[in-house]
Backbone bond lengths (Angstrom), bond angles and torsions (degrees), N, CA, C in turn:
res aa  C-N    CA-C-N  psi(-1)  N-CA   C-N-CA  omega(-1)  CA-C   N-CA-C  phi
1 X - - - 1.466 - - 1.526 111.33 -
2 X 1.320 114.40 -44.96 1.465 119.51 179.68 1.539 110.32 -65.66
3 X 1.331 114.72 -36.35 1.482 119.52 179.59 1.519 109.98 -64.67
4 X 1.353 117.03 -41.22 1.467 121.35 179.78 1.540 111.11 -63.16
5 X 1.329 114.74 -41.21 1.464 119.15 179.94 1.531 110.15 -63.31
6 X 1.345 114.38 -43.95 1.451 119.13 -179.54 1.505 111.74 -63.94
7 X 1.341 117.77 -29.96 1.468 119.56 176.66 1.511 111.69 -78.20
8 X 1.371 116.66 -31.47 1.473 120.94 -177.69 1.526 112.20 -73.31
9 X 1.329 116.92 -37.94 1.477 121.36 -174.60 1.526 111.00 -57.05
10 X 1.352 119.52 -50.34 1.484 119.19 179.68 1.521 112.22 -61.56
11 X 1.341 117.69 -33.54 1.450 119.95 176.99 1.499 113.18 -63.30
12 X 1.360 112.27 -42.51 1.487 117.34 176.96 1.515 112.12 -61.35
13 X 1.351 114.98 -47.86 1.451 119.86 178.83 1.567 111.69 -60.38
14 X 1.305 115.22 -39.40 1.465 120.74 177.81 1.528 111.06 -62.12
15 X 1.344 114.10 -40.81 1.455 118.74 177.66 1.501 112.87 -64.69
16 X 1.329 116.90 -43.06 1.484 122.03 177.39 1.521 109.96 -62.77
17 X 1.327 115.60 -41.67 1.472 120.19 -179.73 1.525 112.48 -62.06
18 X 1.343 115.13 -39.11 1.458 119.22 178.97 1.544 109.65 -66.89
19 X 1.344 115.98 -43.16 1.442 118.39 179.04 1.514 111.08 -63.52
20 X 1.333 116.00 -43.67 1.463 120.42 179.22 1.545 112.37 -59.59
21 X 1.359 114.46 -43.77 1.474 119.43 177.63 1.525 111.88 -61.00
22 X 1.340 114.81 -39.85 1.472 119.74 178.79 1.502 111.17 -64.75
23 X 1.321 116.58 -42.39 1.471 121.00 178.77 1.522 109.77 -62.50
24 X 1.315 116.36 -47.91 1.470 121.07 -179.43 1.536 109.56 -61.21
25 X 1.326 117.50 -41.05 1.480 121.25 -179.54 1.520 109.91 -63.10
26 X 1.350 116.81 -43.41 1.461 120.72 179.81 1.514 110.10 -63.59
27 X 1.365 116.65 -43.92 1.457 121.51 -179.67 1.539 111.96 -62.78
28 X 1.323 115.63 -39.30 1.465 119.57 179.16 1.539 110.57 -66.89
29 X 1.335 115.24 -40.97 1.467 118.65 177.50 1.534 110.80 -63.98
30 X 1.358 115.99 -42.92 1.456 120.87 178.40 1.529 111.32 -61.40
31 X 1.331 116.14 -44.30 1.472 120.40 177.94 1.524 111.56 -62.95
32 X 1.327 116.95 -40.93 1.445 120.66 178.62 1.507 111.04 -64.18
33 X 1.349 115.69 -40.13 1.477 120.49 178.72 1.524 110.84 -63.17
34 X 1.352 115.12 -44.43 1.479 119.01 -178.49 1.535 109.33 -66.07
35 X 1.289 117.75 -39.56 1.454 119.60 177.99 1.528 112.36 -63.94
36 X 1.335 115.04 -37.58 1.463 120.15 177.14 1.523 111.10 -64.96
37 X 1.351 115.48 -46.18 1.458 119.55 178.76 1.518 111.35 -61.22
38 X 1.361 116.26 -45.89 1.457 120.28 178.79 1.514 112.05 -61.48
39 X 1.327 116.49 -36.27 1.459 120.75 178.88 1.519 111.13 -65.82
40 X 1.349 115.06 -43.73 1.456 120.10 -179.71 1.521 109.83 -64.42
41 X 1.347 115.68 -44.67 1.476 121.26 179.74 1.530 109.19 -59.84
42 X 1.323 115.58 -45.01 1.448 121.12 -177.23 1.535 111.61 -63.68
43 X 1.314 116.27 -39.07 1.477 120.47 -179.55 1.555 110.43 -64.50
44 X 1.320 117.43 -37.44 1.495 119.65 -176.19 1.521 111.71 -91.60
45 X 1.311 119.28 5.82 1.425 120.42 178.87 1.521 111.43 -70.61
46 X 1.333 118.91 145.02 1.471 120.81 175.12 1.521 109.99 -69.57
47 X 1.308 114.27 159.99 1.475 120.18 179.80 1.527 111.05 -84.91
48 X 1.321 116.85 106.74 1.450 120.80 -174.38 1.517 113.06 -83.91
49 X 1.301 118.02 -17.85 1.469 120.56 -176.29 1.531 111.35 -65.77
50 X 1.370 117.31 -23.95 1.463 120.96 179.12 1.534 111.36 -62.76
51 X 1.347 115.49 -25.05 1.465 120.45 -176.37 1.525 111.30 -68.27
52 X 1.319 117.23 -15.03 1.446 121.25 179.81 1.530 111.97 -69.03
53 X 1.346 115.66 -27.02 1.449 120.86 -175.32 1.518 113.64 -112.68
54 X 1.323 118.36 -20.18 1.466 120.02 -176.24 1.541 110.33 -138.90
55 X 1.319 115.56 148.49 1.454 120.14 176.25 1.515 111.08 -82.35
56 X 1.311 117.86 149.26 1.469 120.30 178.99 1.528 109.64 -67.80
57 X 1.310 116.80 144.65 1.488 120.70 179.72 1.515 111.93 -93.42
58 X 1.314 118.21 -10.63 1.454 123.98 173.09 1.505 109.01 -162.67
59 X 1.318 116.67 177.47 1.459 120.90 178.95 1.515 108.31 -140.64
60 X 1.346 115.07 164.81 1.492 120.03 179.31 1.525 110.22 -60.85
61 X 1.339 116.50 -36.79 1.473 119.36 -177.38 1.539 110.85 -74.01
62 X 1.319 117.71 -36.70 1.480 120.02 176.54 1.538 109.47 -63.34
63 X 1.307 117.77 -42.78 1.456 121.14 179.29 1.504 110.83 -67.32
64 X 1.335 117.89 -34.62 1.451 121.62 176.90 1.550 109.83 -63.25
65 X 1.330 117.20 -46.15 1.465 120.84 179.68 1.529 109.44 -65.11
66 X 1.307 117.53 -37.85 1.477 120.88 178.15 1.504 109.69 -62.22
67 X 1.338 117.64 -44.81 1.465 121.22 179.69 1.508 111.70 -65.44
68 X 1.327 117.43 -38.36 1.481 121.26 179.12 1.515 109.87 -65.34
69 X 1.324 117.80 -40.98 1.462 121.16 177.75 1.522 111.55 -62.63
70 X 1.336 115.49 -43.21 1.493 120.42 177.50 1.485 111.09 -61.79
71 X 1.344 116.42 -42.97 1.462 120.46 179.97 1.538 112.67 -65.05
72 X 1.338 115.20 -33.73 1.460 120.58 -178.52 1.510 112.28 -88.87
73 X 1.331 116.82 -4.76 1.462 120.30 179.15 1.513 113.73 72.42
74 X 1.331 116.38 28.38 1.492 121.18 179.06 1.505 110.53 -113.59
75 X 1.307 114.85 159.32 1.484 120.91 178.81 1.539 108.98 -74.37
76 X 1.321 113.98 141.20 1.455 119.27 177.25 1.519 108.60 -103.38
77 X 1.344 115.71 103.30 1.447 120.31 -178.20 1.517 108.65 -103.19
78 X 1.326 115.83 92.87 1.471 120.79 -177.53 1.501 111.68 -76.15
79 X 1.321 115.82 128.87 1.483 122.20 172.26 1.530 107.52 -110.54
80 X 1.334 115.53 108.71 1.473 120.30 -175.10 1.511 109.38 -156.70
81 X 1.305 116.87 125.95 1.449 121.99 -179.78 1.520 108.20 -144.68
82 X 1.310 117.24 120.19 1.469 121.78 -176.96 1.518 111.09 -80.48
83 X 1.342 115.15 135.20 1.457 120.16 173.81 1.540 108.86 -133.58
84 X 1.351 116.59 146.65 1.463 118.63 178.58 1.514 111.23 -69.82
85 X 1.320 116.29 159.20 1.481 121.06 179.96 1.532 110.68 -57.93
86 X 1.313 117.33 -32.26 1.473 120.60 -177.97 1.532 113.15 -65.91
87 X 1.341 117.49 -17.36 1.454 123.03 179.34 1.507 112.06 -107.49
88 X 1.299 116.56 22.70 1.482 120.89 177.81 1.535 106.90 -117.65
89 X 1.290 116.05 134.20 1.459 122.03 -177.33 1.539 111.02 -56.91
90 X 1.313 118.02 133.29 1.476 121.13 176.78 1.507 110.63 -63.55
91 X 1.350 117.35 -21.20 1.470 119.71 179.70 1.520 111.02 -63.58
92 X 1.362 117.62 -44.33 1.434 120.17 -178.41 1.551 110.00 -76.37
93 X 1.331 116.86 -36.81 1.475 118.79 178.31 1.509 111.52 -58.87
94 X 1.328 116.96 -48.64 1.465 119.64 -177.89 1.560 112.46 -75.56
95 X 1.315 117.37 -33.26 1.478 120.23 175.60 1.518 111.20 -59.22
96 X 1.319 116.01 -41.58 1.472 121.21 -179.30 1.545 110.28 -67.07
97 X 1.323 115.16 -42.03 1.473 117.45 179.37 1.513 110.89 -64.52
98 X 1.344 116.59 -41.88 1.466 119.47 178.30 1.527 111.50 -61.28
99 X 1.312 116.14 -45.38 1.472 119.26 -170.37 1.553 112.59 -86.85
100 X 1.327 117.77 -26.30 1.477 120.92 -174.95 1.517 115.16 -105.33
101 X 1.335 115.70 -31.32 1.494 117.55 -170.21 1.517 110.00 -164.29
102 X 1.308 116.74 77.81 1.486 119.15 -172.88 1.519 113.65 -74.71
103 X 1.341 117.53 -3.93 1.468 119.74 173.42 1.554 111.54 -107.48
104 X 1.331 115.24 17.63 1.453 120.25 -174.52 1.539 114.06 -50.92
105 X 1.286 116.34 -42.94 1.481 121.10 -172.38 1.526 111.21 -74.12
106 X 1.326 118.76 -15.83 1.477 118.72 -174.81 1.520 114.40 -116.25
107 X 1.333 118.91 -15.59 1.458 117.89 179.40 1.532 111.96 -86.22
108 X 1.312 116.04 168.52 1.464 121.68 -178.81 1.543 111.81 -105.74
109 X 1.305 115.99 29.07 1.466 120.70 179.83 1.504 114.11 112.60
110 X 1.338 116.78 -23.94 1.477 121.60 -178.64 1.519 108.59 -126.09
111 X 1.335 116.53 134.65 1.449 122.63 175.31 1.545 108.50 -91.93
112 X 1.343 115.42 91.16 1.465 118.52 -175.80 1.508 112.30 -64.79
113 X 1.341 117.25 -31.32 1.471 118.33 179.68 1.505 111.74 -62.85
114 X 1.344 116.81 -44.54 1.487 121.50 178.63 1.522 110.59 -62.10
115 X 1.355 116.94 -39.02 1.454 120.05 -179.78 1.539 109.35 -64.24
116 X 1.349 116.11 -47.32 1.479 119.37 179.74 1.509 111.32 -64.49
117 X 1.343 116.71 -35.51 1.465 119.23 177.25 1.532 111.46 -64.18
118 X 1.320 116.73 -43.39 1.458 122.71 178.72 1.536 110.28 -62.77
119 X 1.330 116.40 -42.51 1.474 119.87 179.72 1.532 110.58 -67.24
120 X 1.306 116.77 -36.26 1.462 121.67 178.03 1.555 111.15 -63.58
121 X 1.305 113.91 -44.00 1.490 117.92 177.62 1.515 111.10 -64.86
122 X 1.320 116.82 -42.47 1.464 120.44 179.34 1.544 109.89 -62.15
123 X 1.324 117.38 -41.73 1.461 121.10 -179.08 1.515 113.11 -65.84
124 X 1.337 116.35 -40.67 1.452 119.17 -174.63 1.532 113.88 -92.59
125 X 1.366 114.93 -32.57 1.476 119.17 -175.42 1.534 113.05 -111.17
126 X 1.320 118.05 -4.44 1.462 123.70 179.57 1.525 113.44 54.11
127 X 1.300 115.73 43.38 1.471 120.34 175.85 1.523 108.31 -141.92
128 X 1.338 113.15 150.77 1.480 119.24 179.84 1.520 109.94 -88.05
129 X 1.306 116.39 143.02 1.469 122.90 176.25 1.500 108.74 -113.33
130 X 1.355 117.06 122.67 1.451 120.95 179.79 1.540 109.91 -87.74
131 X 1.305 115.35 172.51 1.470 118.82 -179.98 1.517 110.18 91.41
132 X 1.313 116.09 -173.04 1.472 121.50 178.00 1.521 113.34 87.73
133 X 1.338 117.95 0.75 1.464 119.70 176.80 1.530 109.47 -72.26
134 X 1.315 116.85 132.24 1.434 121.08 177.19 1.517 111.80 -73.27
135 X 1.318 117.71 167.81 1.440 121.38 177.55 1.544 108.59 -61.35
136 X 1.324 117.54 -38.30 1.469 121.46 178.83 1.527 109.97 -60.97
137 X 1.318 117.01 -46.05 1.477 120.83 178.57 1.524 110.76 -62.84
138 X 1.345 117.97 -37.08 1.480 121.17 178.46 1.540 110.00 -66.59
139 X 1.341 116.35 -38.12 1.475 118.94 175.44 1.517 110.60 -60.01
140 X 1.321 116.02 -47.42 1.490 122.17 178.99 1.516 110.07 -57.55
141 X 1.326 117.10 -47.91 1.469 121.35 -176.77 1.525 110.52 -62.32
142 X 1.322 117.14 -46.11 1.454 120.74 -177.36 1.513 113.55 -69.66
143 X 1.346 114.98 -35.45 1.441 119.08 -178.43 1.527 114.23 -76.55
144 X 1.327 115.61 -43.39 1.441 119.48 -165.94 1.549 117.68 -120.22
145 X 1.321 116.18 -21.51 1.454 119.68 -169.07 1.516 112.22 -114.26
146 X 1.317 115.57 173.54 1.470 122.82 178.09 1.517 108.32 -98.91
147 X 1.368 116.50 166.50 1.468 119.20 175.48 1.513 115.06 -69.92
148 X 1.371 116.01 -9.90 1.455 118.24 -178.51 1.515 112.21 -59.29
149 X 1.308 116.55 149.86 1.448 121.90 178.27 1.514 111.11 -113.59
150 X 1.302 116.56 112.01 1.445 121.96 175.15 1.531 108.64 -153.99
151 X 1.313 114.99 168.53 1.503 119.11 -174.61 1.507 111.45 -66.18
152 X 1.320 118.18 -36.38 1.477 120.39 -179.62 1.521 109.86 -63.72
153 X 1.356 116.90 -45.30 1.454 118.86 179.82 1.510 110.50 -64.23
154 X 1.328 117.17 -41.77 1.458 122.08 177.88 1.536 110.98 -58.38
155 X 1.326 115.81 -43.30 1.460 121.45 179.13 1.532 111.57 -62.17
156 X 1.317 116.32 -44.44 1.458 120.60 179.63 1.526 110.07 -65.99
157 X 1.343 116.61 -40.94 1.451 120.80 179.10 1.514 111.22 -63.19
158 X 1.329 115.48 -42.56 1.465 120.89 179.44 1.538 111.13 -60.14
159 X 1.344 117.03 -50.19 1.451 120.87 -178.03 1.538 113.20 -67.63
160 X 1.330 114.48 -40.47 1.470 118.26 179.76 1.529 111.41 -65.53
161 X 1.317 117.35 -36.94 1.467 120.78 177.91 1.500 110.67 -61.57
162 X 1.321 117.47 -43.74 1.453 121.26 176.55 1.526 111.95 -62.32
163 X 1.321 115.07 -43.43 1.492 119.79 178.34 1.531 111.32 -63.97
164 X 1.290 116.24 -40.98 1.475 120.72 -179.52 1.533 110.16 -62.31
165 X 1.288 116.85 -44.99 1.472 120.58 179.60 1.554 110.22 -64.90
166 X 1.336 115.84 -29.46 1.480 118.56 -178.29 1.530 110.65 -76.13
167 X 1.310 118.82 -28.84 1.449 121.50 -173.46 1.532 113.63 -103.33
168 X 1.314 117.22 -27.43 1.473 119.40 -174.74 1.539 113.03 -115.23
169 X 1.304 115.06 152.94 1.503 118.25 176.81 1.489 109.03 -77.42
170 X 1.331 115.29 161.99 1.475 120.35 177.87 1.538 110.39 -59.71
171 X 1.330 115.79 -40.48 1.477 119.95 -179.68 1.527 110.59 -62.28
172 X 1.311 117.50 -41.26 1.451 120.38 -179.66 1.538 110.66 -67.12
173 X 1.295 117.46 -39.76 1.463 122.53 177.25 1.544 109.25 -61.12
174 X 1.303 115.88 -43.40 1.479 119.54 178.88 1.525 110.47 -64.61
175 X 1.327 117.92 -41.74 1.423 121.48 -179.51 1.554 110.60 -61.50
176 X 1.304 115.83 -45.74 1.488 120.49 177.38 1.507 109.94 -59.88
177 X 1.340 116.03 -48.14 1.463 120.56 -176.57 1.540 110.10 -57.43
178 X 1.312 116.47 -49.26 1.456 120.37 -178.35 1.516 113.84 -64.39
179 X 1.323 116.14 -24.91 1.477 120.36 -176.14 1.546 113.17 -95.37
180 X 1.308 119.45 -11.66 1.468 118.62 -177.13 1.503 112.76 -116.21
181 X 1.329 117.31 -10.18 1.495 118.39 -174.91 1.540 109.57 -68.95
182 X 1.329 113.99 148.15 1.482 120.60 178.37 1.499 109.30 -87.85
183 X 1.342 115.87 117.18 1.463 120.13 -175.04 1.561 111.84 -109.16
184 X 1.305 117.56 7.90 1.450 121.24 -179.23 1.496 108.98 169.47
185 X 1.321 117.32 -173.71 1.472 122.02 -177.02 1.550 109.60 -65.95
186 X 1.325 115.18 105.24 1.480 123.20 -179.04 1.532 112.16 63.29
187 X 1.300 116.31 21.58 1.480 121.33 177.04 1.529 109.05 -106.09
188 X 1.319 116.09 111.82 1.438 119.32 -176.85 1.544 110.02 -120.64
189 X 1.315 115.46 138.43 1.460 121.86 178.76 1.512 112.86 86.82
190 X 1.311 115.68 152.68 1.443 123.01 -172.59 1.541 111.09 -70.11
191 X 1.347 119.18 -31.15 1.439 121.34 -179.31 1.547 109.18 -68.20
192 X 1.312 117.04 -47.68 1.456 120.51 178.46 1.538 110.26 -64.37
193 X 1.328 117.43 -39.28 1.448 122.63 179.56 1.540 111.21 -63.48
194 X 1.307 116.90 -42.20 1.475 120.58 -179.17 1.506 110.55 -64.02
195 X 1.330 115.76 -41.42 1.481 120.31 179.82 1.521 111.24 -71.25
196 X 1.340 115.49 -37.99 1.452 120.38 -178.25 1.531 112.54 -67.85
197 X 1.310 115.24 -47.74 1.462 121.12 -175.53 1.521 114.99 -86.62
198 X 1.333 116.12 -37.32 1.492 117.97 -170.82 1.567 113.15 -127.24
199 X 1.347 116.38 4.94 1.456 120.49 176.62 1.537 111.93 55.00
200 X 1.318 115.17 43.53 1.458 119.80 175.23 1.519 108.84 -147.61
201 X 1.309 116.84 172.54 1.462 119.70 178.74 1.549 109.66 -85.98
202 X 1.307 115.43 168.72 1.465 119.44 -177.64 1.536 111.58 -65.48
203 X 1.323 116.83 -26.10 1.452 120.91 178.57 1.500 113.51 -75.69
204 X 1.337 116.88 -16.97 1.465 122.19 -175.17 1.537 113.60 -101.16
205 X 1.271 118.28 3.12 1.470 120.31 -179.18 1.530 111.19 -60.47
206 X 1.323 115.51 136.40 1.463 119.76 175.18 1.530 109.15 -83.17
207 X 1.316 119.66 165.78 1.471 121.31 177.57 1.499 112.35 -55.62
208 X 1.337 118.58 -43.68 1.459 121.05 -178.59 1.518 111.75 -66.27
209 X 1.323 116.56 -42.83 1.479 119.46 175.95 1.518 112.25 -61.32
210 X 1.328 115.62 -42.73 1.468 120.66 -179.49 1.520 111.00 -63.09
211 X 1.322 117.22 -44.62 1.449 121.03 179.69 1.510 111.66 -62.64
212 X 1.303 117.29 -41.43 1.467 121.01 -178.69 1.552 110.90 -70.19
213 X 1.299 117.25 -33.81 1.458 119.38 174.89 1.514 111.17 -68.92
214 X 1.295 118.01 -37.37 1.470 121.83 177.36 1.487 112.18 -63.44
215 X 1.337 115.86 -35.97 1.485 119.01 -176.57 1.517 115.48 -78.79
216 X 1.341 117.34 -10.55 1.461 117.44 176.04 1.556 111.89 -90.44
217 X 1.343 116.22 -3.55 1.473 119.99 -176.51 1.530 114.53 -54.11
218 X 1.372 117.34 -41.62 1.500 116.90 -179.25 1.534 113.84 -61.69
219 X 1.349 116.16 -24.38 1.482 118.48 -177.67 1.528 109.36 -152.70
220 X 1.357 117.79 66.70 1.463 119.66 -170.75 1.508 115.41 -68.76
221 X 1.312 119.52 -15.37 1.474 121.30 -179.14 1.518 112.24 -88.20
222 X 1.331 117.33 -11.54 1.442 120.47 -179.32 1.530 114.31 -116.92
223 X 1.333 115.77 -9.35 1.439 119.56 -178.07 1.502 111.96 -109.46
224 X 1.307 116.49 147.77 1.467 122.29 -177.42 1.548 107.83 -118.85
225 X 1.330 119.13 113.55 1.473 120.63 -178.97 1.506 115.27 -69.79
226 X 1.335 116.40 -13.34 1.473 118.84 179.02 1.533 112.30 -84.69
227 X 1.332 117.15 -19.82 1.467 120.35 178.82 1.518 108.65 -135.94
228 X 1.322 117.07 70.44 1.491 119.88 179.89 1.528 110.48 -66.41
229 X 1.322 117.79 142.71 1.468 121.21 176.26 1.517 111.08 -66.43
230 X 1.333 115.76 160.77 1.460 120.86 179.99 1.526 112.22 -60.76
231 X 1.340 114.09 -28.87 1.464 119.74 -178.86 1.544 112.59 -65.05
232 X 1.354 115.42 -15.13 1.467 120.66 -179.58 1.523 111.39 -86.66
233 X 1.312 118.68 -10.01 1.444 121.48 -171.64 1.528 112.45 -56.24
234 X 1.341 116.68 -43.93 1.471 118.91 -178.15 1.532 110.61 -64.29
235 X 1.340 116.65 -42.94 1.454 119.99 -179.29 1.539 111.02 -65.51
236 X 1.361 115.61 -39.81 1.470 120.15 177.75 1.523 110.27 -61.36
237 X 1.339 116.42 -47.14 1.447 121.39 179.21 1.539 112.13 -60.45
238 X 1.301 115.44 -43.21 1.464 119.88 -179.18 1.550 111.66 -61.69
239 X 1.333 115.71 -43.56 1.451 118.76 -179.75 1.532 111.41 -66.38
240 X 1.336 116.55 -41.15 1.464 119.21 177.09 1.528 111.99 -61.62
241 X 1.326 116.35 -40.58 1.456 118.95 179.14 1.512 111.88 -69.72
242 X 1.307 116.78 -32.15 1.488 119.03 176.95 1.544 110.65 -69.75
243 X 1.346 115.94 -35.01 1.466 118.42 173.54 1.518 111.80 -62.57
244 X 1.341 115.61 -40.70 1.471 120.02 177.43 1.503 111.60 -68.78
245 X 1.303 116.71 -41.98 1.492 120.89 179.34 1.514 111.84 -55.71
246 X 1.346 116.57 -39.76 1.455 120.82 -176.04 1.515 113.09 -93.74
247 X 1.342 117.27 8.40 1.442 120.62 174.64 1.521 114.76 79.34
248 X 1.335 116.65 13.05 1.475 118.95 -178.85 1.514 109.02 -75.64
249 X 1.340 118.31 -35.00 1.434 123.41 173.16 1.523 107.50 -129.97
250 X 1.302 116.50 164.11 1.466 121.70 179.71 1.502 109.93 -78.61
251 X 1.339 116.46 159.52 1.464 120.54 176.92 1.529 110.64 -59.57
252 X 1.332 115.09 -41.68 1.478 118.72 -179.35 1.521 112.20 -61.20
253 X 1.339 115.17 -40.65 1.448 120.00 -179.03 1.541 109.96 -65.93
254 X 1.316 116.88 -41.06 1.460 120.74 179.73 1.526 110.22 -64.15
255 X 1.341 117.11 -47.83 1.460 120.74 -179.00 1.490 111.49 -61.51
256 X 1.357 117.56 -36.98 1.467 120.56 178.87 1.540 112.03 -64.28
257 X 1.349 116.56 -30.48 1.447 121.73 -176.39 1.540 113.66 -89.47
258 X 1.322 117.85 -15.81 1.460 120.13 -172.45 1.515 112.11 -67.24
259 X 1.337 115.12 145.96 1.454 121.56 -179.92 1.523 110.97 -96.92
260 X 1.326 115.40 42.94 1.493 120.06 177.08 1.515 108.32 -142.85
261 X 1.297 115.79 159.73 1.462 121.11 176.01 1.529 109.32 -74.87
262 X 1.357 116.01 127.10 1.439 122.19 179.18 1.526 109.76 -110.16
263 X 1.315 118.58 124.58 1.481 119.98 176.41 1.503 110.23 -58.79
264 X 1.339 116.76 144.31 1.456 121.20 178.24 1.527 111.61 -58.16
265 X 1.332 114.64 129.04 1.471 119.51 178.11 1.510 114.39 83.53
266 X 1.345 116.58 3.41 1.478 118.82 179.85 1.492 110.62 -68.56
267 X 1.338 116.57 146.05 1.437 123.66 176.61 1.525 110.90 -89.32
268 X 1.316 116.59 151.67 1.479 120.10 178.62 1.538 110.51 -60.87
269 X 1.336 116.31 -34.93 1.446 121.19 178.08 1.527 112.85 -59.27
270 X 1.335 115.13 -38.13 1.459 119.95 177.73 1.511 112.74 -64.88
271 X 1.338 115.73 -40.93 1.427 122.11 179.40 1.530 110.39 -66.94
272 X 1.339 116.00 -43.80 1.475 120.31 177.63 1.498 110.94 -57.71
273 X 1.330 115.94 -43.96 1.487 119.98 -178.48 1.503 111.10 -60.42
274 X 1.358 117.05 -41.27 1.479 120.27 -179.37 1.545 110.91 -71.43
275 X 1.330 116.61 -35.75 1.452 121.03 -174.69 1.533 111.07 -72.80
276 X 1.326 116.61 -33.26 1.480 119.97 -174.23 1.501 111.49 -107.16
């Protein structure tokens, strides 16, 4: 009996060793494949460092809309006017950061927390969670990529976002973002959007106008910032209070713009406490 056990133990260990070698071999092949794919993607990536010195003359989304108009036999009337960050209202700059990417100033192009959160939900609830793209990733998507969703596009977006953060300042990334985003039908950039929706320049946007423009970003072709639905009231109020909290606007200005009843003499801090 003892002799049989002694003969069986090496066989078991040999079996485990073969399985382990097979697993290691597969992992090495997978790693090599991923490195090859990443290398190919990296080679075909556009050169983002040029954006530090010159503004883009077009974007992937502008060309997409142009192609759609040609296919539909309609005129393509592009509304687009570039303005420097210094001539853009701080109300819209900060509203966008609050609503789209509140870790913008500290991440390196990728919001790892959001990625891990999405993976955790998928693992436990077996469903995909959309969103979580940083402002840098949105710049990459609008400049270089298509709206299609696939792993190759995600890989390119991921690498380009890291490259963009490596070559450009946060302020430059913000300036590009505000100037290339689609804010309506053939309306690109915050200057054109301000004139189209509110008949003013980007530097003249009021806090309320800025907040409403920020909130149409997830679906700018279907939302109207001049007539926000009642369901937006809470989000509008929260953004206004965040602007007041950080000293971008005064407490009095925030309270004047809020879509809720404020008790006489109430402090902005009291309202913030109740809202959050």
